[in-house]
matplotlib code that plots the C-alpha trace (Angstrom):
import matplotlib.pyplot as plt

x = [-19.4, -17.2, -19.5, -19.4, -15.6, -15.4, -17.7, -15.4, -12.3, -14.1, -15.0, -11.4, -10.1, -12.4, -11.3, -7.7, -8.3, -9.7, -6.7, -4.2, -2.9, -2.4, -6.0, -7.8, -10.5, -8.0, -6.0, -8.7, -8.9, -5.1, -4.9, -7.5, -5.7, -2.4, -3.7, -5.5, -2.3, -0.2, -2.5, -2.8, 1.0, 1.3, -1.3, 0.4, 3.8, 2.2, 0.7, 3.9, 6.0, 3.6, 3.6, 7.4]
y = [-67.2, -64.5, -61.7, -63.0, -63.2, -59.7, -58.3, -59.7, -58.2, -54.8, -55.0, -55.8, -53.0, -50.4, -51.6, -51.3, -47.8, -46.7, -48.0, -46.5, -43.2, -41.7, -42.3, -39.1, -39.6, -39.6, -36.6, -34.1, -34.8, -34.8, -31.5, -30.0, -31.4, -30.1, -26.6, -26.5, -27.6, -25.1, -22.2, -23.5, -23.6, -20.1, -18.8, -20.6, -19.1, -15.6, -16.1, -17.3, -14.5, -11.8, -13.1, -12.9]
z = [93.3, 91.9, 93.2, 96.8, 96.6, 95.1, 97.7, 100.4, 98.8, 98.5, 102.2, 103.1, 100.9, 102.5, 106.0, 105.0, 103.6, 107.0, 108.9, 106.4, 108.0, 104.6, 103.5, 102.5, 105.1, 107.9, 106.6, 107.4, 111.2, 111.4, 109.6, 112.0, 115.0, 113.8, 113.2, 116.5, 118.4, 116.5, 117.4, 121.0, 121.3, 119.9, 122.3, 125.2, 124.2, 124.1, 127.6, 129.1, 127.5, 128.6, 132.2, 132.7]

ax = plt.figure().add_subplot(projection="3d")
ax.plot(x, y, z, "-o")
ax.set_aspect("equal")
plt.show()
């Protein structure tokens, strides 16, 4: 019986890790999105400043 209960706890822990915003798996997409948005903003600022 202990192994079934332990398996259920492990499944719940892995589900909680995926929803945790500070989990290492979710940090990589946030880093990529942040870098992309930063460079996109810099390019947009360069375009707008060169137009005026």
